[in-house]
C-alpha positions as CSV (number, residue, x, y, z in Angstrom):
1,X,74.2,55.3,-26.4
2,X,75.2,52.4,-24.1
3,X,75.4,54.4,-20.9
4,X,73.4,57.7,-21.1
5,X,69.7,57.4,-21.5
6,X,67.3,60.3,-22.1
7,X,68.0,61.5,-18.6
8,X,71.5,60.5,-17.6
9,X,72.1,57.1,-16.1
10,X,71.2,55.3,-12.9
11,X,71.2,51.9,-11.3
12,X,71.6,50.2,-8.0
13,X,74.5,51.6,-6.0
14,X,77.5,49.3,-6.0
15,X,76.9,47.6,-9.4
16,X,77.2,48.6,-13.1
17,X,77.3,52.4,-13.3
18,X,77.6,52.9,-9.6
19,X,80.9,51.3,-8.8
20,X,84.1,53.1,-7.8
21,X,85.7,51.9,-11.0
22,X,82.9,53.2,-13.2
23,X,82.7,56.5,-11.3
24,X,86.4,56.9,-11.7
25,X,86.1,56.5,-15.5
26,X,83.1,58.8,-15.7
27,X,84.8,61.6,-13.7
28,X,88.0,61.2,-15.6
29,X,86.2,61.4,-18.9
30,X,84.2,64.4,-17.7
31,X,87.4,66.1,-16.6
32,X,88.9,65.6,-20.0
33,X,85.8,67.0,-21.6
34,X,86.1,70.1,-19.5
35,X,89.8,70.5,-20.4
36,X,89.3,69.8,-24.1
37,X,86.5,72.3,-24.4
38,X,88.5,74.9,-22.3
39,X,85.7,75.1,-19.7
40,X,87.6,76.9,-17.0
41,X,84.8,77.8,-14.7
42,X,84.0,75.5,-11.7
43,X,81.9,72.4,-12.0
44,X,78.8,72.6,-9.8
45,X,77.6,69.5,-7.9
46,X,74.4,68.8,-6.1
47,X,72.7,65.7,-4.7
48,X,69.5,64.4,-3.3
49,X,69.2,62.8,0.1
50,X,70.4,59.2,-0.6
51,X,73.2,58.1,1.7
52,X,75.3,57.0,-1.3
53,X,75.1,60.6,-2.7
54,X,77.9,61.7,-0.3
55,X,80.1,58.9,-1.5
56,X,79.6,59.8,-5.1
57,X,80.1,63.5,-4.4
58,X,83.4,62.7,-2.8
59,X,84.6,60.4,-5.5
60,X,83.7,62.7,-8.4
61,X,85.0,65.8,-6.6
62,X,88.4,64.1,-5.8
63,X,89.0,63.1,-9.4
64,X,88.0,66.4,-10.9
65,X,90.3,68.2,-8.4
66,X,93.1,65.8,-9.3
67,X,92.7,66.9,-12.9
68,X,92.8,70.6,-11.8
69,X,89.1,71.4,-12.1
70,X,87.5,73.6,-9.5
71,X,84.5,72.1,-7.8
72,X,81.7,73.9,-6.0
73,X,79.3,71.9,-3.9
74,X,75.6,72.7,-3.3
75,X,74.9,69.8,-1.0
76,X,71.3,68.6,-1.0
77,X,69.3,70.5,-3.6
78,X,66.5,69.6,-6.0
79,X,67.5,69.1,-9.6
80,X,65.8,72.3,-10.8
81,X,67.6,74.1,-8.0
82,X,70.9,73.1,-9.5
83,X,69.6,74.3,-12.9
84,X,68.7,77.6,-11.3
85,X,72.1,78.1,-9.7
86,X,73.8,77.3,-13.0
87,X,71.7,79.9,-14.8
88,X,73.9,82.6,-13.0
89,X,76.6,81.8,-15.6
90,X,79.3,81.3,-13.1
91,X,79.8,77.5,-13.8
92,X,81.0,75.4,-16.7
93,X,78.5,72.6,-16.1
94,X,76.5,70.9,-13.4
95,X,76.3,67.3,-12.0
96,X,73.2,66.2,-10.3
97,X,73.7,63.0,-8.2
98,X,70.2,61.4,-8.0
99,X,68.2,58.4,-9.0
100,X,65.0,60.6,-9.1
101,X,61.9,58.6,-8.0
102,X,63.9,55.3,-7.6
103,X,64.4,53.6,-4.2
104,X,67.2,54.8,-1.9
105,X,69.5,51.9,-2.9
106,X,69.7,53.3,-6.4
107,X,71.7,56.4,-7.5
108,X,72.6,58.1,-10.7
109,X,73.9,61.1,-12.6
110,X,72.2,63.9,-14.6
111,X,74.4,66.4,-16.5
112,X,73.7,70.1,-17.2
113,X,75.4,72.7,-19.2
114,X,76.6,76.0,-17.9
115,X,73.3,77.7,-18.7
116,X,71.2,75.3,-16.6
117,X,69.8,73.2,-19.5
118,X,70.3,69.4,-19.8
119,X,73.7,68.7,-21.4
120,X,73.2,68.1,-25.2
121,X,73.2,64.4,-26.2
122,X,76.1,65.0,-28.5
123,X,78.2,66.1,-25.6
124,X,77.0,63.2,-23.5
125,X,78.1,60.9,-26.3
126,X,81.6,62.5,-26.2
127,X,81.8,61.8,-22.4
128,X,80.5,58.3,-22.9
129,X,83.2,57.6,-25.6
130,X,85.8,58.6,-23.0
131,X,84.3,56.2,-20.5
132,X,84.2,53.3,-23.0
133,X,87.8,54.1,-24.2
134,X,89.4,55.2,-20.9
135,X,92.7,57.1,-20.9
136,X,95.3,57.1,-18.1
137,X,94.4,59.8,-15.6
138,X,97.1,62.5,-15.3
139,X,97.6,64.9,-12.4
140,X,97.1,68.4,-13.7
141,X,96.3,70.1,-10.5
142,X,99.7,72.0,-10.5
143,X,98.6,73.9,-13.6
144,X,94.9,74.6,-12.8
145,X,94.2,73.7,-9.2
146,X,91.6,76.0,-7.6
147,X,90.2,73.7,-4.9
148,X,86.7,72.9,-3.6
149,X,84.2,75.3,-2.1
150,X,80.4,75.4,-1.4
151,X,77.5,77.6,-2.3
152,X,74.1,77.9,-0.5
153,X,72.0,76.6,-3.4
154,X,68.9,76.2,-1.3
155,X,68.8,79.9,-0.5
156,X,69.5,80.9,-4.1
157,X,66.8,78.6,-5.4
158,X,64.2,79.6,-2.8
159,X,64.8,83.3,-3.3
160,X,64.5,82.8,-7.1
161,X,61.2,81.0,-6.8
162,X,59.7,83.5,-4.4
163,X,60.7,86.4,-6.5
164,X,58.7,85.0,-9.4
165,X,55.5,84.7,-7.2
166,X,55.6,87.8,-5.0
167,X,51.8,88.3,-4.9
168,X,50.6,84.7,-4.7
169,X,47.8,84.0,-2.3
170,X,46.5,80.7,-0.9
171,X,42.9,80.3,0.1
172,X,42.7,76.6,0.5
173,X,44.6,74.1,2.8
174,X,47.3,72.0,1.3
175,X,49.4,69.1,2.5
176,X,52.9,68.9,0.9
177,X,54.6,65.5,0.6
178,X,58.4,66.1,0.2
179,X,59.2,62.4,-0.3
180,X,62.0,62.6,2.3
181,X,63.9,64.0,-0.7
182,X,65.7,67.0,-2.0
183,X,62.7,69.3,-1.5
184,X,62.4,68.6,2.2
185,X,64.1,71.9,3.3
186,X,63.6,74.2,0.4
187,X,59.9,73.6,0.1
188,X,59.4,74.6,3.7
189,X,61.5,77.8,3.1
190,X,59.4,78.8,0.1
191,X,56.0,78.1,1.7
192,X,56.8,79.1,5.3
193,X,54.6,82.2,5.2
194,X,51.5,80.3,4.2
195,X,49.6,79.4,7.4
196,X,47.4,76.7,5.8
197,X,50.2,74.6,4.5
198,X,51.5,71.5,6.3
199,X,54.3,69.1,5.4
200,X,54.9,65.3,5.6
201,X,57.9,63.2,4.8
202,X,60.4,65.9,5.5
203,X,62.9,64.0,7.6
204,X,65.3,62.3,5.2
205,X,67.8,59.8,6.8
206,X,69.5,58.6,3.7
207,X,67.4,55.4,3.4
208,X,63.8,56.7,3.3
209,X,63.7,58.8,0.1
210,X,60.6,57.8,-1.9
211,X,59.8,55.1,0.6
212,X,56.1,54.6,0.6
213,X,55.6,58.3,-0.1
214,X,56.1,61.0,-2.8
215,X,55.0,61.4,-6.4
216,X,54.8,57.6,-7.0
217,X,52.5,57.1,-4.1
218,X,49.7,59.7,-4.6
219,X,47.1,57.3,-3.1
220,X,48.8,57.6,0.2
221,X,48.9,61.4,0.0
222,X,45.2,61.4,-0.9
223,X,44.4,59.3,2.2
224,X,46.3,61.8,4.4
225,X,44.6,64.8,2.8
226,X,41.2,63.3,3.4
227,X,42.0,62.2,6.9
228,X,43.5,65.6,7.8
229,X,40.6,67.5,6.3
230,X,42.9,69.3,3.7
231,X,41.5,70.5,0.4
232,X,44.5,69.6,-1.7
233,X,47.8,67.8,-1.6
234,X,51.0,67.9,-3.7
235,X,53.8,65.2,-3.8
236,X,57.3,65.7,-5.1
237,X,59.7,62.9,-6.1
238,X,63.1,62.4,-4.7
239,X,64.9,65.1,-6.7
240,X,62.0,67.5,-6.9
241,X,61.6,67.8,-10.7
242,X,58.0,66.5,-10.7
243,X,54.8,67.3,-8.7
244,X,51.6,65.3,-8.5
245,X,48.4,66.9,-7.2
246,X,45.3,65.5,-5.4
247,X,42.0,67.0,-4.3
248,X,40.0,65.6,-1.4
249,X,36.8,65.5,-3.5
250,X,38.1,64.8,-7.0
251,X,40.9,62.4,-6.1
252,X,44.3,62.1,-7.9
253,X,44.5,64.8,-10.6
254,X,45.7,63.5,-13.9
255,X,48.8,65.4,-15.1
256,X,47.2,65.9,-18.5
257,X,44.4,67.8,-16.9
258,X,47.0,69.9,-15.0
259,X,48.5,70.8,-18.4
260,X,45.1,72.2,-19.5
261,X,44.7,74.2,-16.3
262,X,48.2,75.7,-16.7
263,X,47.4,76.5,-20.3
264,X,44.3,78.4,-19.3
265,X,46.3,80.3,-16.7
266,X,49.2,81.2,-19.0
267,X,47.8,81.6,-22.5
268,X,47.1,85.3,-22.1
269,X,50.7,86.0,-21.2
270,X,52.0,84.4,-24.5
271,X,51.7,85.1,-28.2
272,X,52.0,81.3,-28.8
273,X,49.2,78.8,-28.3
274,X,51.6,75.7,-28.4
275,X,51.8,73.1,-25.6
276,X,54.4,70.4,-25.7
277,X,54.2,66.9,-24.1
278,X,55.4,63.4,-24.8
279,X,53.8,60.8,-27.1
280,X,52.4,58.8,-24.2
281,X,50.0,61.5,-23.0
282,X,46.4,60.5,-22.8
283,X,44.2,61.0,-25.9
284,X,42.0,63.2,-23.7
285,X,44.7,65.9,-23.6
286,X,44.6,66.6,-27.3
287,X,40.8,66.7,-27.2
288,X,40.8,69.1,-24.3
289,X,43.5,71.4,-25.7
290,X,41.8,71.5,-29.1
291,X,38.6,72.8,-27.4
292,X,40.7,75.4,-25.6
293,X,42.3,76.6,-28.9
294,X,45.8,75.2,-28.2
295,X,48.1,73.3,-30.6
296,X,49.6,70.2,-29.0
297,X,53.1,68.9,-30.0
298,X,54.1,65.4,-28.9
299,X,57.8,64.4,-28.6
300,X,59.4,61.1,-27.8
301,X,59.6,60.2,-24.1
302,X,62.1,62.2,-22.0
303,X,62.0,65.6,-20.4
304,X,65.0,66.9,-22.4
305,X,62.9,66.4,-25.6
306,X,60.0,68.4,-24.2
307,X,62.2,71.3,-23.0
308,X,64.1,71.4,-26.3
309,X,60.9,71.4,-28.3
310,X,59.4,74.1,-26.1
311,X,62.3,76.4,-26.8
312,X,62.4,75.4,-30.4
313,X,58.7,76.1,-31.0
314,X,58.4,79.0,-28.6
315,X,55.7,77.1,-26.8
316,X,53.7,78.4,-23.8
317,X,55.1,75.6,-21.7
318,X,55.6,71.9,-21.6
319,X,55.0,68.9,-19.4
320,X,54.9,65.1,-19.1
321,X,52.2,62.7,-17.9
322,X,54.6,61.8,-15.1
323,X,54.1,65.2,-13.5
324,X,57.1,67.1,-14.9
325,X,56.3,70.7,-15.9
326,X,58.6,73.2,-17.7
327,X,57.8,76.9,-17.7
328,X,60.3,78.5,-20.1
329,X,59.9,82.1,-18.9
330,X,61.0,81.0,-15.4
331,X,63.0,77.8,-15.5
332,X,65.6,76.0,-17.5
333,X,64.4,72.5,-16.5
334,X,61.4,70.5,-15.3
335,X,60.5,71.9,-11.8
336,X,58.2,70.4,-9.2
337,X,58.1,73.5,-7.0
338,X,57.4,75.8,-10.0
339,X,54.5,73.4,-10.8
340,X,53.2,73.9,-7.3
341,X,53.5,77.7,-7.4
342,X,51.6,77.8,-10.7
343,X,49.0,75.5,-9.2
344,X,48.5,77.9,-6.4
345,X,47.8,80.6,-9.0
346,X,45.2,78.3,-10.6
347,X,43.7,77.6,-7.3
348,X,43.4,81.3,-6.5
349,X,41.7,82.0,-9.8
350,X,39.3,79.0,-9.8
351,X,38.6,78.7,-6.1
352,X,35.9,76.2,-5.2
353,X,35.1,75.6,-8.9
354,X,38.3,73.7,-9.6
355,X,37.0,70.2,-8.8
356,X,34.1,70.9,-11.2
357,X,36.5,72.1,-13.9
358,X,38.5,69.0,-13.5
359,X,35.5,66.8,-13.8
360,X,34.6,68.5,-17.1
361,X,38.0,67.7,-18.7
362,X,38.3,64.5,-20.7
363,X,40.6,61.6,-19.7
364,X,40.0,58.3,-21.4
365,X,40.6,54.7,-20.3
366,X,44.0,53.2,-21.1
367,X,45.5,49.8,-21.5
368,X,49.2,49.5,-20.9
369,X,51.0,46.2,-21.6
370,X,54.6,45.1,-21.9
371,X,55.2,42.5,-24.7
372,X,58.3,40.4,-24.5
373,X,60.7,40.5,-27.5
374,X,63.5,38.5,-25.6
375,X,63.8,36.0,-28.4
376,X,62.8,38.3,-31.3
377,X,65.1,39.9,-33.8
378,X,63.2,43.2,-33.9
379,X,64.9,45.4,-36.5
380,X,62.0,47.5,-37.9
381,X,59.6,48.6,-35.2
382,X,58.6,51.6,-37.4
383,X,57.1,49.1,-39.9
384,X,55.0,47.5,-37.2
385,X,53.8,50.9,-36.0
386,X,52.8,52.0,-39.4
387,X,50.8,48.8,-40.0
388,X,49.0,49.1,-36.6
389,X,48.1,52.8,-37.0
390,X,46.0,51.7,-40.0
391,X,43.9,49.6,-37.6
392,X,42.7,52.3,-35.2
393,X,40.3,55.3,-35.4
394,X,42.5,58.3,-34.5
395,X,39.5,60.3,-33.3
396,X,38.5,57.7,-30.8
397,X,41.7,55.7,-30.2
398,X,45.4,56.3,-29.6
399,X,48.2,53.7,-29.9
400,X,51.8,54.2,-28.9
401,X,54.4,51.5,-29.1
402,X,57.9,52.0,-27.6
403,X,60.9,49.7,-27.3
404,X,62.4,49.7,-23.8
405,X,66.1,50.8,-23.6
406,X,66.7,48.6,-20.6
407,X,64.4,45.6,-20.9
408,X,63.6,43.2,-23.7
409,X,60.1,44.4,-24.2
410,X,58.0,46.7,-26.2
411,X,55.6,48.9,-24.2
412,X,52.1,49.3,-25.7
413,X,49.8,52.2,-24.7
414,X,46.2,52.1,-26.0
415,X,43.6,54.7,-25.2
416,X,40.0,54.5,-26.2
417,X,36.9,56.7,-26.0
418,X,34.1,54.1,-26.2
419,X,35.1,50.6,-27.3
420,X,38.1,48.7,-26.0
421,X,39.6,46.9,-29.0
422,X,43.0,46.1,-27.4
423,X,42.6,42.3,-28.0
424,X,42.6,43.0,-31.7
425,X,45.6,45.3,-31.5
426,X,47.5,42.8,-29.3
427,X,46.8,40.0,-31.7
428,X,48.0,42.1,-34.7
429,X,51.2,42.9,-32.8
430,X,52.1,39.3,-32.3
431,X,51.3,38.6,-35.9
432,X,53.6,41.4,-37.1
433,X,56.6,40.5,-34.8
434,X,59.3,38.4,-36.5
435,X,59.1,34.7,-35.7
């Protein structure tokens, strides 16, 4: 698709997808989609803390109302919070206004169905077709008009999370970095009864979301944890669908190791032994899970592919190396706060032994490189992949090659247990690229 990627669309506010003209065409097409599919329930809208979010919320709401579609606003709410409210079955679909971990000057859109799952790509394609082939917008409010209202999504989401973890205990001190984002209020509501939890970056002003903080800056959190004599820290990103963990002694905890910890915690509650992640996970994950008796399934990159595969294969849970975690018995989407609450359970079980457990899990060295294909007519990347796979030892090496959707590059990920042979791999790539 030209507009929708694996997780909606986003860009700098004021250009491309974030202009009034484009938002008009998007909302008009979305409205037509609702009308054509006879989706009569309200559309639910939430946003993160970017200043531009209010503008987008107003524009989208106005156009949907003009088309006679009822709108319900959540205000600021994490993406998984929107998904949780949608799960009530009262809404036809949900719109999350966010650019996730991007800087404040970006914004974007994520779409959800009425059950709280990411909207299927076939339906996004239908909406995209309406954007690319715009129709005149007609006033239909006199036939359908219901108006605009609001719902306390923060309270609904906080109550839901707390109800899943009624007996949770916390024996260690934790510093929580809310990234001046959508978790800034709700995380405090959920954790307010824990005396040994403190918070940083909880004062969003519309321009400081993800600014030198949050899930993309775990080194800064780790420094604060050590300086403040905390045992652990957790950082969310701007829309709260990921969580990154640190320990004062161990350092930044690799998300692949978190997947192993979560599997050990949850495996007795499931008949399945399947864990789902994306293809760019570290080779160490498959070695660790194999030792734990788990089967690992790898999907293409994108949280929707993980959540869909988890449901398809009835997996225990799923996650991504970026710190996204999906717990299907509790959530409909990746959820940073659910990740934190499960981590607190791990912490209660493992106690002081957790840093030792982490050190005993494998995580191998990795080389990541972008190779330009700006002047290359690349029509058969699969052929190149198949040729390169023959050059590696799969028990000690892992190679993943992906073509960027947005930039003229292929991204190469190479893990190795003992010997770094990336120079051989890189040379082979250049030889295989069309000249």
